N, C-alpha and C positions, 0 to 999 in steps of 0.2 A: 581809301582812294583806289578810281581804278583808271585805264590809261587814255579815256576818255576824258577825264579830266583836265589832260595837260594839250589844250591843242595846238601849243606852240612844236610837241613831238612833231603833228600834223604838217605843220612848215617845214621842219627840219626833213621830213621825210620827203616833200615835195622836191625840195632843194639838192639835198644829195640825188635824186634822182637827175636831176634836171642838169649837174655839175658833173658825175657823174652817170653818161646817160646807157652806157651797156648794162643787160642785167642776164645773170646765168640763170635759167629757171632751176634752178633746185629748187626754189619757191619764188613769190612777188617780189622778197624783199632786199633778196643778193645782191649788194653791191659790188662791181671790182673796181681797183684806179693803178692804174699803170705806174710799174715804179714802187707799189707800197701793198698793202694785206689786204685780201678781202674785207667785207663789211662782212661779221657771222651772221649768220641765222638767226632773227629774233629767237626768244627762249619763253619757253612754256613758263607759267607762272608755277608751278610747281617745284619748275626746276631753280628758279627764283628764291623759293622760299627756303629749297633745300639749303644753297648758301649762306639765308639768314639765320637759320636755326642752327647750321654746323659752327659758323661764325660768331652766333649772339649779336648779329648787329639787325637793323630797320634800314632798308635802304631809302634813298629820298624819293620820292615818289615821280620827277621828272629823270631821273635815272633810271628807276625801276619802269618808267613809259618808252624810256629809249631803248630798253634791252627788251620787250617784250614786242613790241612795234617796229622798230629799226632793225636794231641788230647787236650783236655780243662781240664786241672787240672788233679791230680794223681800222679803214682808212677813219683819219683825224687830227686834231694837231702832233706837234712835235712827230714822232717813228710812228705812230697812230694809236690809237685805243687798245689798252690792255683787256684781256676778255675774263667774265667773271667766270664761265663755264670752262677754263683750262683743262682741267680734268674731266675728261667725258663719261669713265664711269665710275667715277668717285669723286665723293667735295673731302677737301681736304681743309682743317681748318690752318690754313699758311697765308691765307692773304688781306688779312686784314690786322696790323699792329697798332700798336699806342706809339707815338712822336710827340716834340715837341714844337708847337708852333708858335713863329713869331706875333706877340702880342697875345696871347689867345690860350697859353700854357700848353697842357697836353692832350689828347685827344687821338682817338681812334681815328683809325684813315684807312683806302685803299687807295693801293696808286692806278689813276687810270689813262694816264698818257705820262713814256719816256718823252726827250728830248735830247738824247746825245749824253752820254759819260754819266754823271749825276743826278741830272737835270729833271728836275720829274713834275708834275703834278696831279695833289691827291687830294679826295673826295674824299670831307667832314663828316665823318658817322657818327657823331657823339658829341656831346657838351652842348654851349650857347652857339657855335659855330656849325653846329648841324645843318648839313647841305649845300655849305658855301667849298669854295676849293682856293688851296693853297698851291704856291710855285715856289718847288728851289730849284735857285741858278746857283751853280759853284761845288763846294766842295761838300760831301757828307757830314759836315762837322755846322753848316750852313743853314739858319731857321727858316722855314717854305715861309715865303708871304703871301696874305688877303690876295686874291686875285680880285679886280673888280666887276665881272661876273658874280650876278646874284645866285646861282645856281648850275648845276650840268646844261642845263639846254640851253640859257643864256648861254654858256660857254664856246657851248659845240655850235651854236648857230650864226653867232659874232666869228668865227673863223670859217664857216662857209660863204657868211656875204663875202667876205674880204676876194674870194675866189668868181670868177667870172665866170656864167653860166654861158656867157655866149660863144665861150673859147671851150667846149668843154677837154677832158683827158685825154689824153689819147694813148692808143698803149699797142704794141706788136705784135704780129701774131706768133703765136707758141711755134709754128712751124720757124719759122723766120731766129726766135729766139734759141732752139734747140739747134740749128744750124750754127748757128755763132758758137755756143756753148762747146759745139764739135771741132770747130775752125780753133781757138782762142787756148792760149797757154798759159797767159797769167792768170794767176790765181782771184787778185782783188778782183779783177773786171769779170774772172769766172761767176764769183759767188756776188757779183750784182747781178748779173744775168739770172742766177738762179731765182735771187729773190722777185726778178722781174716776172720770172717764169711762172710763179706761184699767183700770178694775178694776170695769166694769159688767156686766152679766147677756147681751147679746144683740152676738155678733161682730160681726155682718151690719148693726145700727142705727151702732155705732161705726164701722165702715170706711165705712159711706157717709157718714156725717159728717165723717170725716176726710178721705175723699176731698175733700168740697165744701168744706172750711175750707180745704186747702194751697192752695187757687187764688182764691177769694172773701172768705176774713175778714182784718178791717181792722186786725187788733192782729200786729203782729209777734210780741208773745210769744207767743200765740194760735199761729202760724205754725209757730213755732219748737220748741212743743212737738210738733205734732201731725208735722213731721217726725220725730221722738224716736219716735215710737209707729206710723206706716202699716209698717211692716216689721213688727208683731208681731198687723196685725190686715189686712193684705191682702195676697197669694198675690202671691213675690218678686218676679215681670213687673211685679203691677199697680204695686207700692213703687216702684219702681225706676221707672216711668215719669213717677209724680208728684213724688219727685226730682228726679230730671233736670230736670223742670219748674222747680221751686224754685230750682235752681243761676241760675235767670235770677229772682229775686226782689227786687225791689228794694233791700232792707234785707240789709244783709252778715251778721249775725246769723241771718239765715233761711238767706243762702247758705253758711256754712258751714255751719249744722247740717246742711242735707242733705247736702254734702260727705262729714260723719261717718259717716251714717248707710250713704249706698253704699256707704264701705268694708265695712261690718260686715256688706254683702248681696252684693257682688260679686264678681268673679272675671277674670281673663283677660281681652280685649278691652272688657268691657264697662267694668270699672273704669280700664282706659286712654281710654278716654272719658271720663270723669266729668276726671278729673286734665286732658285736650287741652281740656274747656271748664273749667276751674277758671285755667289758665296763660295763655288765649285771654281772661277777665274783665274786664282790667285792673287787676282790685281784690288790690292785693298782698297782704294777710293772705290771701285766698283760695287765695292762687300757693302761698305760707308753708305756710298751713296742708295742701294740695296735696303740694309735695314733700317734707314732714316724714311724712304719714301713707306716702307710697311709699316713703320711705328706712327705715320701716320693718316694712315687707310684705315689702320685699329682704331682711331680715334678720332676716324670723321663717318661718312653713310655712302657706301657702296651705293649705286643709281644703276650699276646695268648698264649694257652697251646701251650704246645712242647709236 
């Protein structure tokens, strides 16, 4: 089947653009929402196939059509959709897992949305419930329960239809958010502002502030968030340079985030240099993370820089 076999995806695309009317022109389908995450760019068929082949699964047709026509990860139910192509330079077999489902035995699933703490929604990729969604509310020991939506597209459209297209989501200008970040001292409030800034309207302003905050911000939580965002707003080479600098941050929380982001966007000798720095750091946890990432990369497929 192809994306055109699922007209409901066209309906989703139109409604997304009505509720979230601004489009950042990286392409014609990148949607941004204030206080949330950007809806990622659509994936090429080859990228979806790489995910399927490395993880040994076949994605349901409606979900595949959404990924290739609408976008990968970002604005959606709960805290937003989890991206399939989180690792931009490599596909690693770490996204699909087997869990027990309420009334449906065990099945392979992919987490597609979080709802805070351990509450999550999963898309089933094997067995008789293939293509259905299960949601877990409560502890890790709670069995996810079947969602009434018949498939991913219906689930996402139901969420969109609860929003009011006559009252489009609003967002504050990036310059205003940067000014607030520079004026406020409360760490929690500043972290919330950084997340809002990630959906801002001026990529150049955002990139400049992120570059400065990576080296000068006094909050390790803010610097950790900055590490996660750099590659989305700076050219790859510039993001790599800043992330390598952040590998020497005083706090292991920031060093670890920087290493993970380097794994997302680097290949070849550049990635091996990040591993070498981590192993020479004397930080046992950072060494463990580097070794784990390298092992998973070896069992996955290097895609090259995106």
